[in-house]
Each structure stands twice: as C-alpha cells, then as structure tokens.
C-alpha positions as CSV (number, residue, x, y, z in Angstrom):
1,V,-14.0,5.1,-29.0
2,S,-14.7,7.4,-26.1
3,P,-17.6,7.4,-23.7
4,L,-19.0,10.5,-25.4
5,H,-18.9,8.8,-28.8
6,L,-20.9,5.8,-27.5
7,M,-23.4,8.1,-25.9
8,F,-23.9,9.9,-29.2
9,F,-24.6,6.7,-31.0
10,L,-27.0,5.4,-28.4
11,V,-28.9,8.7,-27.9
12,S,-29.1,9.6,-31.6
13,G,-30.8,6.3,-32.5
14,Y,-28.1,5.5,-35.1
15,P,-28.6,1.9,-36.2
16,L,-25.9,-0.4,-34.8
17,Q,-25.3,-4.0,-35.7
18,L,-24.8,-6.3,-32.7
19,P,-21.1,-7.1,-33.3
20,Y,-20.2,-3.4,-33.6
21,L,-22.3,-2.5,-30.5
22,S,-20.4,-5.2,-28.6
23,S,-17.1,-3.7,-29.6
24,L,-18.2,-0.2,-28.7
25,L,-19.3,-1.4,-25.3
26,S,-16.0,-3.1,-24.7
27,A,-14.2,0.0,-25.7
28,F,-16.5,2.1,-23.4
29,S,-15.7,-0.3,-20.5
30,L,-12.0,0.1,-21.2
31,S,-12.4,3.9,-21.3
32,L,-14.2,3.9,-18.0
33,I,-11.4,1.9,-16.4
34,L,-8.8,4.4,-17.7
35,I,-10.8,7.3,-16.3
36,I,-11.3,5.5,-12.9
37,C,-7.8,4.2,-12.7
38,F,-5.0,6.4,-13.9
39,L,-1.8,7.3,-12.0
40,C,-1.1,10.9,-11.3
41,A,2.6,10.5,-11.0
42,L,3.4,14.1,-10.0
43,C,0.6,14.0,-7.4
44,L,2.0,10.7,-5.9
45,K,5.5,12.1,-5.7
46,D,4.2,15.3,-4.0
47,D,2.1,13.4,-1.6
48,L,5.0,11.1,-0.6
49,K,7.2,14.2,-0.1
50,K,4.7,16.2,1.9
51,K,2.6,13.7,3.8
52,L,4.8,10.7,4.5
53,F,7.2,11.7,7.4
54,G,10.5,10.2,8.2
55,Q,10.5,7.6,5.5
56,H,13.0,8.7,2.9
57,I,13.8,5.1,1.8
58,A,10.2,4.1,1.4
59,S,9.2,7.3,-0.3
60,E,11.8,7.0,-3.1
61,I,11.3,3.3,-3.7
62,I,7.6,3.4,-3.7
63,F,7.4,6.2,-6.2
64,K,9.8,4.5,-8.6
65,A,8.0,1.2,-8.3
66,V,4.5,2.4,-8.7
67,N,5.3,5.0,-11.4
68,G,7.3,2.5,-13.4
69,F,4.6,-0.2,-13.2
70,M,1.7,2.1,-14.1
71,S,3.7,3.5,-17.0
72,N,4.2,0.1,-18.4
73,K,1.4,-0.8,-20.8
74,N,2.3,-4.5,-20.8
75,P,3.9,-5.6,-17.5
76,K,5.1,-9.2,-17.3
77,K,3.9,-9.7,-13.7
78,P,1.8,-7.8,-11.1
79,L,3.5,-5.3,-8.9
80,V,4.2,-6.9,-5.5
81,L,5.4,-4.7,-2.7
82,S,6.1,-5.9,0.9
83,L,6.2,-3.1,3.5
84,H,7.9,-3.8,6.8
85,G,8.4,-1.8,10.0
86,P,7.2,-0.9,13.4
87,T,3.7,0.2,14.3
88,G,2.6,3.7,13.2
89,T,5.3,4.3,10.7
90,G,3.1,4.8,7.7
91,K,2.7,1.4,6.0
92,S,-1.1,1.6,5.8
93,F,-1.0,5.3,5.1
94,V,1.2,4.9,2.1
95,S,-1.1,2.3,0.7
96,Q,-3.8,4.9,0.9
97,L,-1.7,7.4,-0.9
98,I,-1.1,5.0,-3.7
99,A,-4.8,4.2,-4.0
100,D,-5.7,7.9,-3.9
101,N,-3.4,8.7,-6.8
102,I,-4.5,5.8,-9.0
103,Y,-8.2,5.4,-8.4
104,K,-10.7,8.2,-8.7
105,K,-12.4,7.1,-5.4
106,G,-9.1,6.1,-3.7
107,M,-9.6,3.5,-0.9
108,D,-13.4,3.7,-1.6
109,S,-12.9,2.4,-5.1
110,Q,-14.6,-0.9,-5.9
111,F,-11.2,-2.0,-7.3
112,V,-9.2,-1.5,-4.1
113,H,-9.5,-4.4,-1.7
114,M,-8.3,-4.5,1.9
115,I,-7.7,-7.9,3.6
116,S,-6.9,-8.3,7.3
117,A,-5.1,-11.5,8.2
118,T,-6.7,-11.8,11.6
119,H,-10.2,-10.7,10.5
120,H,-10.6,-12.6,7.3
121,F,-8.6,-15.8,8.2
122,P,-9.2,-16.4,12.0
123,H,-9.6,-20.2,12.1
124,Q,-6.7,-22.7,11.9
125,D,-9.0,-25.5,10.8
126,Q,-10.3,-23.7,7.8
127,I,-7.0,-22.9,6.0
128,A,-7.8,-25.1,3.0
129,T,-11.1,-23.2,2.6
130,Y,-9.4,-19.8,2.9
131,K,-6.8,-20.7,0.3
132,V,-9.3,-21.7,-2.4
133,Q,-12.8,-20.3,-1.8
134,S,-12.0,-17.2,0.3
135,L,-8.8,-16.1,-1.5
136,Q,-8.2,-17.6,-4.9
137,D,-11.7,-17.4,-6.2
138,W,-12.3,-13.9,-4.7
139,I,-9.1,-12.4,-6.2
140,K,-9.7,-14.1,-9.5
141,G,-13.3,-12.7,-9.6
142,N,-12.1,-9.1,-8.8
143,V,-9.3,-9.2,-11.4
144,T,-11.8,-10.5,-13.9
145,N,-13.9,-7.3,-13.3
146,C,-10.8,-5.0,-13.4
147,E,-7.3,-6.0,-14.4
148,R,-6.0,-2.9,-12.6
149,S,-7.3,-4.1,-9.2
150,M,-5.3,-3.5,-6.0
151,F,-5.1,-5.9,-3.1
152,I,-3.7,-4.8,0.3
153,F,-3.0,-7.5,2.8
154,D,-2.6,-6.2,6.4
155,Q,-1.0,-8.0,9.4
156,M,0.9,-10.4,7.3
157,D,3.1,-11.3,10.3
158,K,-0.1,-12.7,11.9
159,I,-1.5,-14.7,9.0
160,L,-2.0,-18.4,9.4
161,P,0.8,-20.5,7.8
162,G,-0.3,-21.8,4.4
163,V,-3.2,-19.4,3.7
164,I,-1.1,-17.1,1.5
165,D,0.3,-20.0,-0.5
166,G,-2.9,-20.0,-2.5
167,I,-2.1,-16.8,-4.4
168,E,1.5,-17.6,-5.3
169,P,0.6,-18.3,-9.0
170,F,-1.1,-14.9,-9.3
171,L,2.1,-13.1,-8.4
172,D,4.3,-14.9,-10.9
173,F,5.1,-14.3,-14.6
174,Y,2.1,-16.2,-16.1
175,P,0.4,-14.4,-19.0
176,Q,-2.9,-16.0,-17.9
177,L,-4.3,-18.4,-15.3
178,G,-7.7,-19.8,-16.0
179,G,-8.3,-17.2,-18.7
180,V,-7.5,-14.3,-16.4
181,S,-4.4,-12.1,-16.5
182,F,-3.1,-10.8,-13.2
183,Q,-0.1,-8.9,-14.7
184,K,-1.6,-5.4,-14.3
185,S,-2.8,-5.9,-10.7
186,I,-1.1,-4.6,-7.6
187,F,-0.5,-6.6,-4.4
188,I,0.8,-4.8,-1.3
189,F,1.7,-6.7,1.9
190,L,1.9,-4.9,5.2
191,S,3.8,-6.4,8.1
192,N,5.5,-5.6,11.4
193,A,8.0,-8.5,10.7
194,G,11.5,-7.1,10.6
195,A,10.7,-4.2,12.9
196,D,13.4,-5.1,15.4
197,I,16.0,-5.3,12.7
198,I,15.0,-2.0,11.2
199,T,14.8,-0.3,14.6
200,Q,18.2,-1.6,15.6
201,T,19.8,-0.3,12.4
202,A,18.3,3.1,12.9
203,L,19.6,3.1,16.5
204,D,23.1,2.1,15.4
205,F,23.2,5.1,13.0
206,W,22.0,7.4,15.8
207,N,24.6,6.0,18.3
208,K,27.3,6.7,15.7
209,E,26.0,10.2,15.3
210,R,25.1,9.6,11.6
211,D,22.1,11.2,10.0
212,R,19.0,9.2,9.6
213,E,18.9,10.1,5.9
214,E,22.2,8.2,5.5
215,I,20.4,4.9,6.0
216,K,19.9,3.2,2.6
217,L,18.1,0.1,1.5
218,K,21.5,-1.7,1.3
219,H,22.0,-1.3,5.0
220,L,18.8,-3.2,5.7
221,E,18.0,-5.5,2.8
222,A,19.9,-8.6,3.6
223,S,19.0,-8.8,7.3
224,L,15.4,-7.8,6.6
225,L,15.0,-10.6,4.0
226,Q,16.4,-13.1,6.5
227,S,14.0,-11.9,9.2
228,V,10.8,-11.8,7.2
229,L,10.9,-14.7,4.8
230,N,10.2,-17.4,7.3
231,G,6.6,-18.5,6.6
232,F,6.1,-15.8,3.9
233,L,6.0,-15.9,0.1
234,P,9.1,-16.8,-1.9
235,S,11.2,-13.8,-2.2
236,V,11.4,-14.2,-6.0
237,L,7.7,-13.2,-6.2
238,I,8.2,-10.0,-4.2
239,D,9.4,-7.1,-6.3
240,I,10.9,-5.3,-3.4
241,F,10.9,-5.4,0.4
242,I,10.5,-1.9,1.7
243,P,11.6,-0.9,5.2
244,F,9.8,1.8,7.3
245,L,12.0,3.4,9.9
246,P,10.9,4.0,13.5
247,M,9.5,7.4,14.2
248,E,11.2,10.1,16.3
249,Y,9.6,12.9,18.2
250,I,10.0,15.3,15.2
251,H,8.0,13.0,13.0
252,V,5.2,12.6,15.5
253,A,5.0,16.4,15.7
254,Q,4.8,16.6,11.9
255,C,1.9,14.1,12.0
256,V,0.2,16.3,14.6
257,R,0.6,19.3,12.4
258,A,-0.8,17.5,9.3
259,E,-3.8,16.2,11.3
260,L,-4.6,19.7,12.7
261,K,-4.4,21.2,9.2
262,A,-6.6,18.5,7.8
263,R,-9.3,19.3,10.4
264,G,-9.0,23.0,9.7
265,L,-7.8,23.7,13.2
266,H,-5.3,26.4,14.2
267,T,-1.8,25.1,14.6
268,S,1.5,26.4,16.0
269,R,4.9,25.0,16.9
270,A,4.0,25.3,20.6
271,L,0.7,23.3,20.1
272,E,2.3,20.7,17.9
273,S,5.1,20.2,20.5
274,K,2.6,20.0,23.3
275,V,0.4,17.4,21.7
276,A,3.4,15.3,20.3
277,L,5.0,15.2,23.8
278,K,1.7,14.0,25.3
279,L,1.1,11.4,22.6
280,I,4.6,10.0,22.2
281,N,5.4,6.8,24.1
282,F,9.0,5.9,23.7
283,L,10.1,2.3,23.1
284,Q,12.1,2.3,26.3
285,P,13.6,4.7,28.7
286,G,16.3,6.8,27.0
287,S,15.1,5.8,23.5
288,I,14.6,8.3,20.8
289,F,11.9,6.2,18.9
290,S,8.2,6.3,19.5
291,K,6.5,3.0,20.3
292,N,3.3,3.7,18.4
293,G,4.7,6.2,15.9
294,C,1.8,8.3,14.4
295,K,-0.8,5.5,14.8
296,T,-2.8,7.2,17.6
297,V,-2.6,10.8,16.4
298,G,-5.8,10.9,14.5
299,S,-7.9,9.0,17.1
300,T,-6.7,10.9,20.2
301,L,-6.0,14.4,18.9
302,H,-9.3,15.8,20.2
303,F,-8.3,15.0,23.8
304,Y,-5.4,17.5,23.6
305,T,-6.9,20.4,21.6
C-alpha cells in the first residue's frame, strides 16, 4: 500500500477494521522510510567523482560498498566502514555525501547520527555508563525507529579504551539482538590513525616519480591494519578499512574552486591559485603535502576574497 492509498481510505471515511488499519499503517510507515531513505547510486558516483578530490582509492571503494549494501534487500550484517587518513582529506565530507545520497534530508535527517569521541565520551571514570546507557541503549533505540539508520563516529583515534566495545554485537552477523535487527544499518568510523603510514606511502611513490593514481589499496592495507587495530574494534567486524591520501597543492586549489562556486562567487585559475597558496601549510619544508588539507578552506575563504 502506498501513502496515497492510505490517505484515500482515511479521508473517504471507508470503514476499516482495526487489524487491517494496523497493517495499512505499518505499510505506510515502511513506504515513508523508502521515500526518506533511498540510495541514488548514480548521484553518489557523480558526487564522489566531482566533489571528492585526490581520493581515487576511497572514491571507488566507497561507491562499491554503499551501492552494494543498499542494493541488497537482506544484508547479513550492517555496513561497517572505517575511514583513515590525515586531517582535511575528506573523511567527514564523504560521510556527508553518503548521507546526502541516501536520506532526503542528508545530514539533517533524524536517521543520521553523528558521534564525537571527545565530546560524547569525555570522562575516563564513566566508561561503563557510556558503553551501556549512552551508546548501546541509544543505538538500539534509533535502529528500532529506523532499521536504515546511519551512525558516524568521529575522532575514533581519541576514543577512550573500552567505550566502543559496547557496540561490537551490533556490527556482527546476528539476525536480531533483543528483538532488534541491525543488519540494514550503516556504521562509519572516522580516524586519523594510520595517517603517518598513508602519508609515507604516498611520499614513497612521489620520490620514485610514480603517479599518485598508481597507489592501490593493496599497497596500504596490511600496514594500515597493523597501525590502526590497537585498541580498535576487531577487524572481522569492519567490512573495509579505507585510506585517504594526503592532499597536494592541486587538491587544495580544487577545494577552493568548489567552495567559491558553492557560494556563487566568481572564480578563476589565478584566484584559486592565490587562495590555495595562502591557505596551504605544508607538513614540513620541502614537502608536497598540505598539513591541514582542505579542512580550513570553508572557514577562512572570506579572508582572501
């Protein structure tokens, strides 16, 4: 039954028995979720291609993972992505792109939840409370409301040891836990852990005069896993660890161009170059990589235009 069909029955005064009305309301609720939460696969692919700069590995993997998961009507476990890399490389931004292409209201959807490790779990002596009351019960309640909920955990490299253990069962292959199924939910973990390994690999390729696009997941996967797993979730629960490469000058300039266009401002190569050169802060003298990537472009652009 569609929302329009239910509205017809209710408005027309058509007599409905309670069991039938209940089934109609359930179907109506499901229809609303499908309207609010439906992946536009082509839109996501296009956004990753046009808006996410310098991240050929992440772009390809994320599209395949999200599209495959959302296309599966009966996934056996939730989608669990772990995004790693230096500051300002697009980890939070790509989470926004995913939300924008699944939920009608994007990051403003009531089904998208952002958790900051340092903000939500600040006190060492309250770890037990965080695990059960603040995290387990909260996630269970949200998934009860919408099985297609999305949870984004930021600053995972700064989370207190033990806090995240409380959600391990939710990420596994259980059909239900306490009467709730988590198999259609999405969990995204953002972390700077592994940034040094990723940056060094990118630098090695540059020193050998090899193209950045030649870097593949296989060049990073083993060392990245070893670097980030200490104190993190068991790797068997993570569907894939996704590396974000450090940003070069050209990528910062692309971010500047995108931000100027988004604000409806005039742009030119000369202006983009001028702003990018003022914003870029290299990791060290002689380095080709930006220390902050594109992180400060949006908040400081007005100083230079």
